[in-house]
FIMI-462157 format. One record per residue (C-alpha): x, z, y. Coordinates in steps of 0.02 Angstrom, whole numbers, plus 50000, padded with zeros to 5 digits. Example, Ala and Ser with C-alpha at 12.3 -4.5 7.8 and 13.67 -1.06 7.14 Angstrom:
506155039049775506845035749947
//
This chain:
495554647154820497224636754861497874621754760499514623954661500224606054614501974611754593502014611454411500344598554397500874580654321500244568554444498824558054397499104540754460497904532854570497904516154466498294516754276499924510754237499464507754054498404494453967496744498353918496504499353726495484488953626494114495553506495054492353363496434503453426495114516453483494024517053320492274522653311492454540253393493664534253533492544518153566491164531753564492244543353684492534530453795490714525353796489954541053830491414544253980490744528754081488984533654042488984552054076487424554254179486374545854051487034556653899487154572654016485294569754054484854567153859486004583353831484954591853937483394586453863484004592953704484174610553760482494611553850481824603053693482614616553561482094629553694480184626853705480144623953516480894637853465479744646753596478244638353528478904636153323480064649453329480154661253166480594679353170482264685353093482164697752951483014714152904482574712252738483704714252598483514708852413484504707252263483654691652170483654693551979484384710951964483764726951869483344734952040482594721452139481104723051975481074741452025480864737352178479514722852152478664734552030478574747352169477724734952284476254730552168475904745852090476424760552205476174752452381476134771852443478194770452385478574758252525478174769952648479604773052796480214789452758481384806052836482354820152795482084836752894483454847752837483384865552896484914877252902485374893652987487084902953023488224911252913487614926452862485654924652870484454917052763483004904452797481644918752712482184930452828480314933652923480774925953092481654911653010480294907352904479044907853062480274894953138480354883252983478354883952963478414882353155479284865753128478494860652957476754859853073477624849953241478244837653112476354836453034475774830953199477124817753233475974802653261476164790553103476774803352996475684807852827475294826652861475304829552681477014824252666477844836152758477894854852648478564868152703479924870352583480044888552572478254890152499478744878852359478984884452189480824890452163481914883952018480594879951857480794883751674481014864451674482584865451780481884857351926482664865052075481834871252253481904862852410482964878652458484884880452416485524893452305486114903652447484514901852545485444894252700484854877052686483164869952653482384853052679480724842352662480534823752662479334816052809478354801652741477554788952865475924778552853476714763252864478364754252809480174754352884479854733952918478024738652998478754751453110480064739753174478844726053240477804740253304479304751253396481124738453406482904745353411483684745553569485434747453517485924748553710484984764953735485224780553643483744783953505482884798153603482774787653754481474775653726479814776753605480374775553426479834787453261481354794953280481404800753430479634807153402480264817453254481554823553378480454828353508479404838853401480704849053344481524849953505480074857753598480014872553497480584888653547482254894053522482754901353367484284903453228483554889553133484244871953177483154856153124484304842353074483324822953057484084810852933483504799652799483244779552825482154781952999483604792053073484924778453000483864763153077483474769753249484874783553281486274768653266487074767653451488164753153475489674752253601489374742953746490704729453688489854728153513487944724253606489094711853696490304701753596489784686953628489854688253810491674695753780492134684253678491754670653788492544678653937494224680953842494144662653790493924659353994495504669754010496514660253887496084643353951496664648454116498184653254038498344637253950497684625654065498224636254238496584626454335494904631054321494064615654313495164614554157494384629454090492694627154148492384613254039492834621053872491784634753923490454625753950490334615253782490544631753703489224637353792487794625053789488184618953601487964638553556486454640853653485784624653544486424632053385485394648353412483864639553447483974629853303484164644653193482864652553251481944637253217482314638653033481734655053018479954646153053480284637852883481464652552795481934671252796483304670852899484494687552918484504697653054486444695953062486094675253065485864672353256487294685253279488684674853166488194658253204488664662953370490154670953351490874655353237490014643453357490864649653526492494650253419492524632453338491934625853519493064632553616494394628653480493924609853486493664608553668495364615753692496164602653573495334588253633495704593253828497524594053812497624577453745496504568453883497634578354000499194570353902498644553453900497984552554107499894559754116500384544754021499644532154135498054528054070496344526154152495164539054148493864533054024495424527353899496104544253908494494549653844494164538053728496134540153647495874561053670494224557653565495194544953429496424556453415495974574953440494154571853411494554565553234495444580453215494104592753271492854582453171493694585053011494284602253072492304606653073491924597752930492944608152827492374623952898490544619452867491084615352685491754631952663490194640652763488974631152605490034638752501488884656052534487474644952453488214647652296487854666352286485984670352232486034682652389484694675452519485534687252650487294677252598486424661252609485674662152764487284667852833488184652452769486824639852806486544647852972488354647053035488624628452941487194623753078488054631153228489564622753179488864606053159488064607153328489914610353395490424595653314489034585753404489394595753566491474591553556491124569753539489774568653645489474583653781491254587153800491674567153850490254569853976490784584254067492584576254074491624559954160490814571354270492514581054333493414564254337495064567454409494724585354469495184591154278496744599854353495764606354510495984623454585497564626354489498034644354483499724652154560500174659554378500044641654307501114638954154502294624554185501314608054109502254601853969500654590153899501934575653945503364581153831502764593353694504644599353665504874606053795503194619953767503664636753702502854631653517503834616353506505594624753532504804636453392504334623253291506164615653311507084630853267506034633553112506344616653055508014618253053507974633852938506554627352835506714638552667507454654352754505704656252865504754649252714505684664452584505334677052747503644672152807502844672452628503954690152572502804697352733501184690152667501184696652511501884712052560500234713252683499264707352533499924721452407498574734052450497174721352420497574726052224496794741752254495204738552353493684747352321492034740152328490574749852409489504753752543489874767452681488604781252658488204791052804489634802952777490764790652848489774789753020490224800953185490014818453159488704819753330487544807153238486064818153165485794808652997487874812852975487534829552985485734831252870486834822852743488404834252757487234849152737486114840152598487734839152496488464858252530486644864252482486274852952333487664843852286488414826252336486974817652218485444823952321486244809452437486084796152288484284796552211483884785652076482324778852047481584771951858479964763551888479044759851725477704749151686476394753151539475274740051502473514745751437473954763551467472864776451552472954791751648472624800751508473784790651384475204787751498476174804051470476154798351276476494782851299478014786551403478654799551296480104790751212480754784451394480364803151472481614810451340482824796351348482974800551553483054818951535481234821151617480884839651660482404845951538483924854751587485274847851679486784841851574485454832851461485944815751512487704814951576487954814551751486124819851787485764835151884483954833651864482594821451807480664821051876479394811051817478294800451747477224803151905475794791751877475024775751993473264775852044472844766751882473744775351755474764761051706476424763851796477404778251834478984782851931480474794151894481594802052007483404805651956484704816552043486484812851994487824825151992489034813052099488694805452276488004787452310489884780052327490724788252179491174777652009490214792951902488674787251985489034768251949489134772851771487414784151777486684770151822487274757551673487014773951543485044774751621484984756951586485514755251427484634771851368482854764151430483154747551330483524758751164481784768451211480704752151271481394742051125479884736651025478754742751129477614736651293478494745751411479804739751539480564748951641481704746751780483204756151885482974754952071483294763652236484634762252366485954767352242485614757352108485244740952240487044743352313487754742952120486964727552083487434719352253489234723852231489294718152032488424701152098489694697052237491194702252120490334689051987490104675052120491604678752220492574667752089491354651852107491444653552285493074652352329493424638852183492104629052262492714629552430494594626652402494174610952274492784605052421494144609452574495534600852466494544585952418494094582552613495784583752674496434572352531495104559852618495864562552784497834562652733497804551752609498954562652528498754577852380500354586252431499984591252609498094597352558498864607152409500274614852523498934621052653497574626952534499064639252435499554642952604497984649252663497544658152504499144669452514498564670152695496844677252650497494689252529498594695652655497194698652786496124707652634497594719052628497664723952793495874727652787496134738852636497564747252731496584750252896494784754752815495234761252641496884768052649496574774752828498014768052921497684767653111495794771653085495984780553241496244764753324494584758353300493734776953301493384778853108493544798153084493564795252909494144782452770492694770652701492444757852543492394738652588490624733152584490654719652444489914705152538491414706152665492864699152557491584685852512490964680452694492934682752762493464671952623492394656752688492634660652863494404662652863494864648152739493824637252844494624639552986496324640752938496174622452847495364614652992496864607653072
//
């Protein structure tokens, strides 16, 4: 590679500026200069840290968890009671949906034989409880109690539930997901089900696999998403090449971010040995750690080159860079960490571990920026601008006012009020869609139509109504009851829930089945199907109404009953996040404000920053609503339909955006 010197400020062979004393450098500057001078020793220490973290992780590192809990909620109480009194209810399930072309019915002899053959094949799949897979055509049709059959009214769609002998978590341990391969390309329960039905002779009956097993395994992820960290690091390298115009100038920040991210990832997995850590935490930690690592390294290296160009000795330049840019990076990182730790206020383990893990990643990057980066600068020495590229931008480190942003800032400063009004107007306009945000959870209907679970979801909605995809479970405990007395003990509750009563007895409920007793006869389960879908406001109202009915029916009795299931859990999650979001916002804003007051010794500057960033984040929320909820430009993201905003996304967005935007 040819070395280009045209735009490169000369590095003096001998320093032309006197060496600053410790008082001028301060603590960070003195540390930076000392690390630079003893870079070989510090490099060895960092090597030991990385090796040690890797060894400890391999020896003691725990496993991340896919479990999701919402402590203190009604739905979590239902789940806990299921765990205790209905162990079989925790088994993994899938749904097989049978359909035929228009003009045919499933009960035609040839089609009925094909359905029976598919049921037999599914019963033989390893890990499936054979008795759970029933032929929907042999199940009694609509009864006097108005319980619908598993066959649609027009006879074109039917379904059966497939129950495994193990829980979903147990299956995941035995058959981990591999997002880089199609679900049918490696051993897993979904593949086994699909293989079983695909091996049957050709017929007019289509068997579509949906449900939790399909959602878990048949979830293809693009190559870009699977390698997001590598892509981010690669894009960062390109931007650094453009910024510095030299290979070594790019390599130093990249190495700092990479080694820091590896260390942070190891610490997060060590944390998983102590507490339950979400499976999303390592990815989020790496994403944020790499981002802030490149950010802080870019700032410090820029100042380092600037001080070299001014004539300072290399070690003094490193010290001055740490005293200025290093100090800014330190407080920037603390601001980000404070914002991330605000997630600890939300009593949801998934959210809490995301915040804690990401804060650990930022802390490691702060340490890397003030110790590892000066070490690498010491190893590089005068060659920081070596291997300059032909397309290198003109170096303006000696005179920042000559840079693009310097000239832009000068122009803005000439008309501050006009710029302020224009910028604020644009942000407010972008924030406007946020007023119509709709919290929810995307269901299988929002998935690509090529996925079997989306097809199964659509077929169930067509054949049995949208509520078929939004089952609600009520779990009741009746201390002292027996198998003989359970039905009478729960009679008031059964009446309140509309169990085995005509549709419409309970507003918004299609049908209700129960009580289904446990083995000891002191607890029971009700299955309730609403008339609306899982993301409907009507279904949310049904869950609230059922809970009020339960309170009325069980008052003064020993019976305890809770509304659970996926639909109720997601409703409780949304309510909990919406409740705690103002507290998180308030705590993060106050914490960051106080930290910046200590840094700037001013109230006006932090106040201005907080207000500006709150408006900016509102604008970001508005853009999210505009794309995902209103559907503007959704095609650019590969979305074929609009989707609701997951309730904890704005929460996590806030702490990340506020922390990063307040840092400098």
